MDTraj code that builds the backbone (N, CA, C; nanometers):
import mdtraj as md
import numpy as np

residues = "MET SER ASP ILE THR THR ILE MET ASN GLU ILE ASP THR VAL LEU SER LYS LEU LYS LYS GLU ALA ILE ALA GLU PHE THR SER VAL LEU GLN SER GLY LYS ARG ILE PHE VAL SER GLY GLU GLY ARG SER GLY LEU MET ALA LYS SER PHE ALA MET ARG LEU MET HIS LEU GLY ALA ASN VAL PHE VAL VAL GLY GLU THR ILE THR PRO ALA LEU GLU LYS GLY ASP VAL LEU VAL SER VAL SER GLY SER GLY THR THR GLN SER VAL LEU LEU VAL ALA ARG LYS ALA ARG GLU LEU GLY CYS PRO VAL VAL ALA VAL THR THR ASN PRO GLU SER GLU LEU ALA GLY LEU ALA THR TYR THR LEU HIS VAL PRO ALA ALA THR LYS TYR ARG ARG THR GLY GLU GLN ALA SER VAL GLN PRO LEU GLY SER LEU PHE ASP GLN CYS THR HIS ILE LEU PHE ASP ALA VAL CYS LEU HIS TYR ALA SER LEU ASN THR VAL ASP HIS ASP SER ALA PHE LYS LYS HIS SER ASN LEU GLU".split()
xyz = np.array([
    [-2.8618, -2.5414, -0.6871],
    [-2.8353, -2.4526, -0.6111],
    [-2.9041, -2.3762, -0.5516],
    [-2.9488, -2.3817, -0.4364],
    [-3.1025, -2.2959, -0.3556],
    [-3.0835, -2.0920, -0.4177],
    [-3.1734, -2.1200, -0.3743],
    [-3.1834, -1.9340, -0.3678],
    [-3.1178, -1.8287, -0.2955],
    [-3.0939, -1.9494, -0.1467],
    [-3.0037, -1.8694, -0.0587],
    [-2.8262, -1.8994, -0.1138],
    [-2.8004, -1.9578, -0.1913],
    [-2.6860, -1.9833, -0.2169],
    [-2.6537, -1.8876, -0.3509],
    [-2.7604, -1.8573, -0.4447],
    [-2.6932, -1.7958, -0.5641],
    [-2.7490, -1.6502, -0.5211],
    [-2.8178, -1.6189, -0.3805],
    [-2.7878, -1.4751, -0.3618],
    [-2.6419, -1.4614, -0.2452],
    [-2.6132, -1.4963, -0.2036],
    [-2.5275, -1.5179, -0.0970],
    [-2.3863, -1.4926, -0.1978],
    [-2.3526, -1.5858, -0.3394],
    [-2.3062, -1.5637, -0.4413],
    [-2.2746, -1.4711, -0.5038],
    [-2.3976, -1.4125, -0.5258],
    [-2.4192, -1.2664, -0.6045],
    [-2.3485, -1.1599, -0.4942],
    [-2.4030, -1.1468, -0.3869],
    [-2.3522, -1.0646, -0.2992],
    [-2.1941, -1.0668, -0.2683],
    [-2.1033, -1.2121, -0.2610],
    [-1.9861, -1.1763, -0.2585],
    [-1.8937, -1.1489, -0.4378],
    [-1.9598, -1.1982, -0.4705],
    [-1.8933, -1.1312, -0.6311],
    [-1.8959, -0.9936, -0.5832],
    [-1.9992, -0.9539, -0.5637],
    [-1.9831, -0.8065, -0.5856],
    [-1.8878, -0.7298, -0.4674],
    [-1.8942, -0.7664, -0.3335],
    [-1.7843, -0.7332, -0.2670],
    [-1.6449, -0.7534, -0.2574],
    [-1.6873, -0.8776, -0.3354],
    [-1.4914, -0.9058, -0.3342],
    [-1.4376, -0.8015, -0.4525],
    [-1.5075, -0.7477, -0.5210],
    [-1.4673, -0.6062, -0.6300],
    [-1.4114, -0.4884, -0.5634],
    [-1.4680, -0.4613, -0.4056],
    [-1.3993, -0.3591, -0.3348],
    [-1.3257, -0.3408, -0.3103],
    [-1.2098, -0.1825, -0.3061],
    [-1.0926, -0.2110, -0.2962],
    [-1.0921, -0.2444, -0.1020],
    [-0.9685, -0.2862, -0.0807],
    [-0.9476, -0.3314, 0.0565],
    [-0.9416, -0.2135, 0.1450],
    [-0.9217, -0.0842, 0.1214],
    [-0.9378, 0.0481, 0.1978],
    [-1.0375, 0.1125, 0.2080],
    [-1.1584, 0.0179, 0.1486],
    [-1.2768, 0.1510, 0.1415],
    [-1.3071, 0.1233, 0.2444],
    [-1.3600, 0.0412, 0.3337],
    [-1.4211, 0.0506, 0.4424],
    [-1.3031, 0.1502, 0.5624],
    [-1.2070, 0.1479, 0.6203],
    [-1.1129, 0.2335, 0.6485],
    [-1.1536, 0.3843, 0.6108],
    [-1.1523, 0.4560, 0.4880],
    [-1.1734, 0.5291, 0.4529],
    [-1.3086, 0.5815, 0.4833],
    [-1.4071, 0.5269, 0.4715],
    [-1.5320, 0.5384, 0.4437],
    [-1.5091, 0.5890, 0.6069],
    [-1.4749, 0.5049, 0.7173],
    [-1.4794, 0.5460, 0.8466],
    [-1.4144, 0.6490, 0.8809],
    [-1.2716, 0.6866, 0.8092],
    [-1.1809, 0.8230, 0.8463],
    [-1.2915, 0.9092, 0.8294],
    [-1.3518, 0.9511, 0.7016],
    [-1.4487, 1.0839, 0.6592],
    [-1.5865, 1.0671, 0.7717],
    [-1.6356, 0.9571, 0.8269],
    [-1.7482, 0.9695, 0.9199],
    [-1.6783, 1.0523, 1.0430],
    [-1.5798, 0.9926, 1.0877],
    [-1.4861, 1.0119, 1.2171],
    [-1.4339, 1.2381, 1.2104],
    [-1.4147, 1.2627, 1.0835],
    [-1.3816, 1.3853, 1.0545],
    [-1.4959, 1.4982, 1.1154],
    [-1.6261, 1.4210, 1.1589],
    [-1.7714, 1.5065, 1.1275],
    [-1.7830, 1.5113, 1.2562],
    [-1.8519, 1.6235, 1.2997],
    [-1.8794, 1.6671, 1.4643],
    [-1.9992, 1.5754, 1.4660],
    [-2.0861, 1.5770, 1.3500],
    [-2.2688, 1.5403, 1.3392],
    [-2.2437, 1.4227, 1.2097],
    [-2.3035, 1.3341, 1.2551],
    [-2.3188, 1.2627, 1.0998],
    [-2.4946, 1.2542, 1.0522],
    [-2.5177, 1.2658, 0.9464],
    [-2.6430, 1.2765, 0.8705],
    [-2.6830, 1.1731, 0.7499],
    [-2.7273, 1.1242, 0.7366],
    [-2.7602, 1.0229, 0.6221],
    [-2.8941, 1.0154, 0.5378],
    [-2.8948, 1.0171, 0.4065],
    [-3.0055, 1.0358, 0.3115],
    [-3.0157, 0.9232, 0.2421],
    [-3.1559, 0.9105, 0.1899],
    [-3.1806, 0.7860, 0.1023],
    [-3.3205, 0.8231, 0.0388],
    [-3.3965, 0.7379, -0.0305],
    [-3.5222, 0.7773, -0.0823],
    [-3.5181, 0.5794, -0.0819],
    [-3.6990, 0.5072, -0.0660],
    [-3.6938, 0.3877, -0.0903],
    [-3.6532, 0.3135, 0.0283],
    [-3.5664, 0.2253, -0.0762],
    [-3.4907, 0.0902, -0.0107],
    [-3.3343, 0.1602, 0.0113],
    [-3.2694, 0.2608, -0.0517],
    [-3.1874, 0.2498, -0.0332],
    [-3.2120, 0.3558, 0.1054],
    [-3.3222, 0.4559, 0.0921],
    [-3.3389, 0.5161, 0.2501],
    [-3.2979, 0.4405, 0.3715],
    [-3.3920, 0.3240, 0.3424],
    [-3.4339, 0.2163, 0.4206],
    [-3.2528, 0.1584, 0.4732],
    [-3.1894, 0.1722, 0.4170],
    [-3.0681, 0.1109, 0.4344],
    [-2.9647, 0.2282, 0.5133],
    [-3.0120, 0.3477, 0.4640],
    [-2.9429, 0.4311, 0.5621],
    [-3.0486, 0.4593, 0.6611],
    [-3.1574, 0.4749, 0.7035],
    [-3.1779, 0.4486, 0.7958],
    [-3.1323, 0.3480, 0.8903],
    [-3.1050, 0.2320, 0.8913],
    [-3.0125, 0.1035, 0.9840],
    [-2.9023, 0.1441, 0.9941],
    [-2.8299, 0.1800, 0.9179],
    [-2.6993, 0.2531, 0.9308],
    [-2.7050, 0.3404, 1.0386],
    [-2.7868, 0.4620, 1.0238],
    [-2.8119, 0.5259, 1.1344],
    [-2.8257, 0.5031, 1.2765],
    [-2.9513, 0.3838, 1.2439],
    [-2.9490, 0.2944, 1.3886],
    [-2.8107, 0.2892, 1.4861],
    [-2.6665, 0.1914, 1.3800],
    [-2.6679, 0.1290, 1.4372],
    [-2.5053, 0.2542, 1.4953],
    [-2.4622, 0.3324, 1.4205],
    [-2.4257, 0.4231, 1.4424],
    [-2.4362, 0.4884, 1.5902],
    [-2.5940, 0.5440, 1.6038],
    [-2.6100, 0.5984, 1.7149],
    [-2.6123, 0.4621, 1.8491],
    [-2.5944, 0.3619, 1.8207],
    [-2.5667, 0.2231, 1.8658],
    [-2.4127, 0.2474, 1.9676],
    [-2.3570, 0.2961, 1.8682],
    [-2.1928, 0.3200, 1.8308],
    [-2.1825, 0.4230, 1.9359],
    [-2.2529, 0.5461, 1.9654],
    [-2.2254, 0.6904, 2.0669],
    [-2.2211, 0.7571, 1.9200],
    [-2.2160, 0.7458, 1.7900],
    [-2.2301, 0.8521, 1.7394],
    [-2.3347, 0.9566, 1.7189],
    [-2.2987, 1.0459, 1.6943],
    [-2.4281, 1.2075, 1.6531],
    [-2.4511, 1.1576, 1.5768],
    [-2.5996, 1.1054, 1.5018],
    [-2.6404, 1.1132, 1.4234],
    [-2.7778, 1.1122, 1.4010],
    [-2.8010, 1.1601, 1.2435],
    [-2.9661, 1.2104, 1.2356],
    [-2.9938, 1.1493, 1.0681],
    [-3.1176, 1.1279, 1.0816],
    [-3.1872, 1.1221, 0.9658],
    [-3.2690, 1.1705, 0.8861],
    [-3.2181, 1.2659, 0.7291],
    [-3.2328, 1.3793, 0.6333],
    [-3.4007, 1.3417, 0.6346],
    [-3.5003, 1.4033, 0.6767],
    [-3.6260, 1.4117, 0.6681],
    [-3.7109, 1.3883, 0.7906],
    [-3.6229, 1.3506, 0.9078],
    [-3.7541, 1.3283, 1.0154],
    [-3.7161, 1.4580, 1.0660],
    [-3.8883, 1.4744, 1.1382],
    [-3.9647, 1.5775, 1.2251],
    [-3.8525, 1.6312, 1.2967],
    [-3.7422, 1.5297, 1.3637],
    [-3.6498, 1.5884, 1.4854],
    [-3.5154, 1.6237, 1.3997],
    [-3.4834, 1.6150, 1.2982],
    [-3.3102, 1.6541, 1.2135],
    [-3.3797, 1.8082, 1.2340],
    [-3.1941, 1.8450, 1.2927],
    [-3.1421, 1.9650, 1.3413],
    [-3.0895, 2.0229, 1.1736],
    [-3.0834, 2.1209, 1.1650],
    [-3.0035, 2.1891, 1.0295],
    [-2.8881, 2.1461, 1.0627],
    [-2.8486, 2.1167, 0.9394],
    [-2.6791, 2.0052, 0.8854],
    [-2.6070, 2.1814, 0.8964],
    [-2.4955, 2.1474, 0.9401],
    [-2.3854, 2.2972, 0.9551],
    [-2.2309, 2.2572, 0.9190],
    [-2.2020, 2.3325, 0.9146],
    [-2.0439, 2.3072, 0.8896],
    [-1.9376, 2.2165, 0.9375],
    [-1.9266, 2.1185, 0.9085],
    [-1.7945, 2.0403, 0.9656],
    [-1.9248, 1.8954, 1.0326],
    [-2.0344, 1.8869, 0.9466],
    [-2.1193, 1.7788, 0.9536],
    [-2.1091, 1.7362, 0.8307],
    [-2.1410, 1.5305, 0.8639],
    [-2.1011, 1.4566, 0.7282],
    [-2.1864, 1.4000, 0.7193],
    [-2.2399, 1.4018, 0.5267],
    [-2.4003, 1.3611, 0.5045],
    [-2.3160, 1.2382, 0.4277],
    [-2.4179, 1.1020, 0.4108],
    [-2.3854, 0.9844, 0.4050],
    [-2.5006, 0.9760, 0.2683],
    [-2.5236, 1.0025, 0.1513],
    [-2.5564, 0.9871, 0.0919],
    [-2.6038, 0.8831, -0.0352],
    [-2.7000, 0.7847, 0.0256],
    [-2.6938, 0.6439, -0.0693],
    [-2.8360, 0.6553, -0.1696],
    [-2.7808, 0.5605, -0.2924],
    [-2.8436, 0.6132, -0.4136],
    [-2.7593, 0.5162, -0.4942],
    [-2.8612, 0.3768, -0.4846],
    [-2.8287, 0.3259, -0.6289],
    [-2.7611, 0.3911, -0.7918],
    [-2.8571, 0.4496, -0.8547],
    [-2.8130, 0.4786, -0.9473],
    [-2.7285, 0.6244, -0.9378],
    [-2.7502, 0.7335, -0.7904],
    [-2.6773, 0.7907, -0.8168],
    [-2.7625, 0.9239, -0.8562],
    [-2.8986, 0.9190, -0.9231],
    [-2.9651, 0.9986, -1.0141],
    [-3.0898, 1.0142, -0.8784],
    [-3.1373, 0.9794, -0.7507],
    [-3.2153, 0.9890, -0.7131],
    [-3.2644, 1.1920, -0.6740],
    [-3.3183, 1.2577, -0.7089],
    [-3.3461, 1.3932, -0.7281],
    [-3.3010, 1.4450, -0.5413],
    [-3.3915, 1.3894, -0.4843],
    [-3.4012, 1.4041, -0.3544],
    [-3.3197, 1.4023, -0.2715],
    [-3.1914, 1.2910, -0.2828],
    [-3.0892, 1.2811, -0.2233],
    [-2.9998, 1.4088, -0.3244],
    [-3.0045, 1.4269, -0.4597],
    [-2.8995, 1.5528, -0.4931],
    [-2.9412, 1.6506, -0.4515],
    [-3.0462, 1.6477, -0.4161],
    [-3.0874, 1.8170, -0.3742],
    [-3.0091, 1.8146, -0.2370],
    [-3.0189, 1.7221, -0.1409],
    [-2.9126, 1.7242, 0.0083],
    [-2.7965, 1.7563, -0.0357],
    [-2.7479, 1.6685, -0.1098],
    [-2.6132, 1.6208, -0.1750],
    [-2.5413, 1.8331, -0.2333],
    [-2.6663, 1.8389, -0.2586],
    [-2.6355, 2.0139, -0.3213],
    [-2.6190, 2.0924, -0.2261],
    [-2.6620, 2.1015, -0.0926],
    [-2.7117, 2.1682, 0.0138],
    [-2.5787, 2.1637, 0.0949],
    [-2.5473, 2.0188, 0.1131],
    [-2.4497, 1.9693, 0.2110],
    [-2.2925, 2.0452, 0.1861],
    [-2.3151, 2.0278, 0.0216],
    [-2.1658, 2.0832, -0.0323],
    [-2.1497, 2.2484, 0.0162],
    [-2.2936, 2.3393, -0.0508],
    [-2.3075, 2.4491, -0.0318],
    [-2.2396, 2.5053, 0.1034],
    [-2.2805, 2.4427, 0.2119],
    [-2.2721, 2.4621, 0.3459],
    [-2.1009, 2.4272, 0.3764],
    [-2.0612, 2.3122, 0.3149],
    [-1.8902, 2.2961, 0.3251],
    [-1.8694, 2.1659, 0.3563],
    [-1.9531, 2.0645, 0.3780],
    [-1.9952, 1.9421, 0.4459],
    [-1.9051, 1.8059, 0.3594],
    [-1.8508, 1.7776, 0.3912],
    [-1.8385, 1.6608, 0.3024],
    [-1.9530, 1.5718, 0.3011],
    [-1.9484, 1.4916, 0.1516],
    [-2.0634, 1.4267, 0.1290],
    [-2.0034, 1.2764, 0.0764],
    [-2.0686, 1.1809, 0.1681],
    [-2.0323, 1.0216, 0.1071],
    [-2.1085, 0.9947, -0.0065],
    [-2.1007, 0.9235, -0.0883],
    [-2.2088, 0.8839, -0.1833],
    [-2.1837, 0.7333, -0.1802],
    [-2.2866, 0.6862, -0.1661],
    [-2.2778, 0.5411, -0.1392],
    [-2.4335, 0.4427, -0.2866],
    [-2.2995, 0.4531, -0.3271],
    [-2.3668, 0.4468, -0.4994],
    [-2.3344, 0.3000, -0.6248],
    [-2.4059, 0.2580, -0.7059],
    [-2.3466, 0.1455, -0.8113],
    [-2.2682, 0.2324, -0.8544],
    [-2.2794, 0.3326, -0.9528],
    [-2.2478, 0.4514, -1.0010],
    [-2.1141, 0.5430, -1.0268],
    [-2.0243, 0.5466, -0.9748],
    [-1.8819, 0.6641, -0.9964],
    [-1.9158, 0.7682, -1.0902],
    [-1.9527, 0.7870, -1.2198],
    [-2.0478, 0.8382, -1.3045],
    [-2.1173, 0.9061, -1.2534],
    [-2.1778, 0.8945, -1.1621],
    [-2.3209, 0.9547, -1.1015],
    [-2.3420, 1.0495, -1.0513],
    [-2.4211, 1.1733, -1.1039],
    [-2.4044, 1.2982, -1.0702],
    [-2.3986, 1.2952, -0.9100],
    [-2.4508, 1.2157, -0.8790],
    [-2.3834, 1.2184, -0.7034],
    [-2.2501, 1.1978, -0.6624],
    [-2.2075, 1.0882, -0.7742],
    [-2.0604, 1.1021, -0.6936],
    [-1.9900, 1.1992, -0.7828],
    [-2.0357, 1.3047, -0.8633],
    [-1.9427, 1.3933, -0.8849],
    [-1.9684, 1.5232, -0.7371],
    [-2.0359, 1.4881, -0.7021],
    [-2.0919, 1.6086, -0.5758],
    [-2.0180, 1.5582, -0.4460],
    [-1.9698, 1.4108, -0.4417],
    [-1.9466, 1.3422, -0.3261],
    [-1.8038, 1.4029, -0.2952],
    [-1.7538, 1.4053, -0.1481],
    [-1.5991, 1.4031, -0.1537],
    [-1.5518, 1.2605, -0.1649],
    [-1.6617, 1.2097, -0.0833],
    [-1.5979, 1.0431, -0.1557],
    [-1.6955, 0.9545, -0.1754],
    [-1.6707, 0.8585, -0.2393],
    [-1.7514, 0.7469, -0.2651],
    [-1.7282, 0.6293, -0.2543],
    [-1.8129, 0.5823, -0.2372],
    [-1.8146, 0.4108, -0.2158],
    [-1.8903, 0.3535, -0.2772],
    [-1.7994, 0.2908, -0.4058],
    [-1.8891, 0.2174, -0.5108],
    [-1.9049, 0.0649, -0.5348],
    [-2.0065, 0.0764, -0.4794],
    [-2.0596, -0.0401, -0.4740],
    [-2.1083, -0.1553, -0.5821],
    [-2.0576, -0.2392, -0.6691],
    [-2.0604, -0.2333, -0.8340],
    [-2.1772, -0.3492, -0.8469],
    [-2.2816, -0.3227, -0.7928],
    [-2.3840, -0.4050, -0.7767],
    [-2.4688, -0.3650, -0.8800],
    [-2.5885, -0.4394, -0.9226],
    [-2.7650, -0.4546, -1.0282],
    [-2.8316, -0.3258, -0.9510],
    [-2.8462, -0.2575, -1.0540],
    [-2.9817, -0.1672, -0.9790],
    [-3.1032, -0.1826, -1.0414],
    [-3.2158, -0.1192, -1.0576],
    [-3.3722, -0.1338, -1.1271],
    [-3.3351, -0.1226, -1.2742],
    [-3.2381, -0.0344, -1.2980],
    [-3.2644, 0.0102, -1.3972],
    [-3.1743, -0.1215, -1.5276],
    [-3.0903, -0.1926, -1.4512],
    [-2.9560, -0.3106, -1.5297],
    [-2.8884, -0.2189, -1.6376],
    [-2.7840, -0.0801, -1.5727],
    [-2.7145, -0.0434, -1.6550],
    [-2.6296, -0.1735, -1.7597],
    [-2.5221, -0.1274, -1.8920],
    [-2.4837, -0.1781, -1.9048],
    [-2.3538, -0.1985, -1.8175],
    [-2.3176, -0.2848, -1.8234],
    [-2.1983, -0.3288, -1.7103],
    [-2.2373, -0.3394, -1.5766],
    [-2.3464, -0.3401, -1.6016],
    [-2.3736, -0.4334, -1.4215],
    [-2.3343, -0.4755, -1.3651],
    [-2.3483, -0.5092, -1.2673],
    [-2.3323, -0.6428, -1.2380],
    [-2.4860, -0.7686, -1.2770],
    [-2.4684, -0.8726, -1.3264],
    [-2.5984, -0.9657, -1.3211],
    [-2.6496, -1.0184, -1.1877],
    [-2.7827, -0.9835, -1.1941],
    [-2.8389, -1.0358, -1.0817],
    [-2.9857, -1.1046, -1.1256],
    [-3.0193, -1.2163, -1.0412],
    [-3.1308, -1.2448, -1.0636],
    [-3.2198, -1.2325, -0.9322],
    [-3.1724, -1.1500, -0.8731],
    [-3.2779, -1.0804, -0.8090],
    [-3.3584, -0.9312, -0.8750],
    [-3.4936, -0.9167, -0.8093],
    [-3.5721, -0.8103, -0.8786],
    [-3.4998, -0.6461, -0.8027],
    [-3.5320, -0.5302, -0.9034],
    [-3.4883, -0.4552, -0.8947],
    [-3.3464, -0.4053, -0.8091],
    [-3.3489, -0.3481, -0.7049],
    [-3.2141, -0.3006, -0.6145],
    [-3.1097, -0.3675, -0.5780],
    [-3.1959, -0.5208, -0.5088],
    [-3.2007, -0.6376, -0.3964],
    [-3.0570, -0.6370, -0.4002],
    [-2.9418, -0.6579, -0.5008],
    [-2.8491, -0.6900, -0.4479],
    [-2.7554, -0.5702, -0.3979],
    [-2.8198, -0.4387, -0.4730],
    [-2.7221, -0.3209, -0.3909],
    [-2.7626, -0.3130, -0.2692],
    [-2.9224, -0.3666, -0.2092],
    [-2.9217, -0.3096, -0.0746],
    [-2.8755, -0.4342, -0.0085],
    [-2.8606, -0.5078, -0.0554],
    [-2.7873, -0.6504, 0.0132],
    [-2.6210, -0.5805, 0.0779],
    [-2.5939, -0.5830, -0.0173],
    [-2.4420, -0.5614, -0.0343],
    [-2.4089, -0.3882, 0.0349],
    [-2.4728, -0.2751, 0.0004],
    [-2.4889, -0.1933, 0.1230],
    [-2.5030, -0.2082, 0.2784],
    [-2.6095, -0.2989, 0.2564],
    [-2.6485, -0.3065, 0.4401],
    [-2.5253, -0.4288, 0.5017],
    [-2.4374, -0.5185, 0.4382],
    [-2.3612, -0.5356, 0.5104],
    [-2.1536, -0.4843, 0.4936],
    [-2.2236, -0.3636, 0.3608],
    [-2.0710, -0.3030, 0.3948],
    [-2.1206, -0.1812, 0.4972],
    [-2.2152, -0.1334, 0.5481],
    [-2.2391, -0.0958, 0.6750],
    [-2.2106, -0.1446, 0.7890],
    [-2.2402, -0.2301, 0.8175],
    [-2.2144, -0.2917, 0.9327],
    [-2.1043, -0.3393, 0.9185],
    [-1.9643, -0.3567, 0.8295],
    [-1.8659, -0.3814, 0.8313],
    [-1.7781, -0.2446, 0.8934],
    [-1.8591, -0.1328, 0.8032],
    [-1.8738, 0.0635, 0.8293],
    [-1.8432, 0.0267, 1.0025],
    [-1.9409, 0.0039, 1.0412],
    [-1.9766, -0.0172, 1.1873],
    [-1.8868, -0.0664, 1.2762],
    [-1.8520, -0.1784, 1.2194],
    [-1.7510, -0.2201, 1.2988],
    [-1.6202, -0.2328, 1.3139],
    [-1.5728, -0.1236, 1.1705],
    [-1.4534, -0.0694, 1.2220],
    [-1.4767, 0.0376, 1.3369],
    [-1.5750, 0.1807, 1.2767],
    [-1.6072, 0.2753, 1.3346],
    [-1.6182, 0.1820, 1.5206],
    [-1.6598, 0.1230, 1.5627],
    [-1.6834, 0.0664, 1.7044],
    [-1.5615, 0.0423, 1.7410],
    [-1.4129, -0.0159, 1.6781],
    [-1.2771, -0.1118, 1.7196],
    [-1.2507, 0.0241, 1.7039],
    [-1.2445, 0.1345, 1.6273],
    [-1.1931, 0.2790, 1.6424],
    [-1.2120, 0.3695, 1.7426],
    [-1.3002, 0.3246, 1.8068],
    [-1.3720, 0.3874, 1.8773],
    [-1.4301, 0.3163, 2.0823],
    [-1.3494, 0.1954, 2.0293],
    [-1.3357, 0.1006, 2.1602],
    [-1.4337, 0.0876, 2.2045],
    [-1.5724, 0.0728, 2.1578],
    [-1.7266, 0.0423, 2.1927],
    [-1.7294, -0.0734, 2.1642],
    [-1.7717, -0.1411, 2.2901],
    [-1.8121, -0.2994, 2.2588],
    [-1.9468, -0.3405, 2.3067],
    [-1.9652, -0.4250, 2.2505],
    [-2.1259, -0.5280, 2.2670],
    [-2.1956, -0.4432, 2.3897],
    [-2.1418, -0.4634, 2.5509],
    [-2.1784, -0.3744, 2.6140],
    [-2.2229, -0.2736, 2.6605],
    [-2.0957, -0.1557, 2.5739],
    [-2.1207, -0.0264, 2.5565],
    [-2.2480, -0.0183, 2.4263],
    [-2.2974, -0.0522, 2.3605],
    [-2.3562, -0.0531, 2.2375],
    [-2.5555, -0.0712, 2.2941],
    [-2.5384, -0.2001, 2.3656],
    [-2.6613, -0.2252, 2.4356],
    [-2.7191, -0.1248, 2.5106],
    [-2.5925, -0.0770, 2.5926],
    [-2.7189, 0.1020, 2.6748],
    [-2.7478, 0.1749, 2.6119],
    [-2.7215, 0.1489, 2.4607],
    [-2.7456, 0.3157, 2.3726],
    [-2.8655, 0.2321, 2.2992],
    [-2.8936, 0.1096, 2.3081],
    [-3.0288, 0.0041, 2.2418],
    [-3.1463, 0.0615, 2.3669],
    [-3.2569, 0.0815, 2.2458],
    [-3.3704, 0.1589, 2.3249],
    [-3.4178, -0.0100, 2.4505],
    [-3.5114, 0.0739, 2.5264],
    [-3.5103, -0.0079, 2.6344],
    [-3.6863, 0.0845, 2.6948],
    [-3.7061, 0.0944, 2.5919],
    [-3.8870, 0.1295, 2.6092],
    [-4.0164, -0.0276, 2.5707],
    [-3.9189, -0.0868, 2.5343],
    [-4.0123, -0.2468, 2.4281],
    [-4.0620, -0.3118, 2.5653],
])
top = md.Topology()
chain = top.add_chain()
for i, resn in enumerate(residues, 1):
    res = top.add_residue(resn, chain, resSeq=i)
    for name in ("N", "CA", "C"):
        top.add_atom(name, md.element.get_by_symbol(name[0]), res)
traj = md.Trajectory(xyz[None], top)
């Protein structure tokens, strides 16, 4: 079996465990907000940033927490917090602040019992391996949180596909939002 086949089988194992309604529920929370903010650190942060870019292409008013041009979070906004472990302190700090402001928080995590999931309005449980290899986590031959990152990326693409469908955004419309400065 090739390494690619091994990775694809691991991803399939994780994604097959998600409840069928997960993508629609997540998308519904996103659409409930006037603006979308994403938060994450390290590789989880990169997944959050790529999600924000895709949402921007689909016409969403979206921001990445920590960027210099990110405005103040306000009631009515939605925060998407990505942390495999659900214990990343900077992500928790932002989630707490969002809840104080009355904003819904979507947690994307492997640990539905984590502090982040406890703060969340909605949790997208991604049952993948993390760098901690906690008891009960999905086994993975890949190092660190690669399986979580890969599954999160695919799930975010599925959310974007559903979001685009609900907002009647096609390829041509999205392409008009793509950078033209390159």
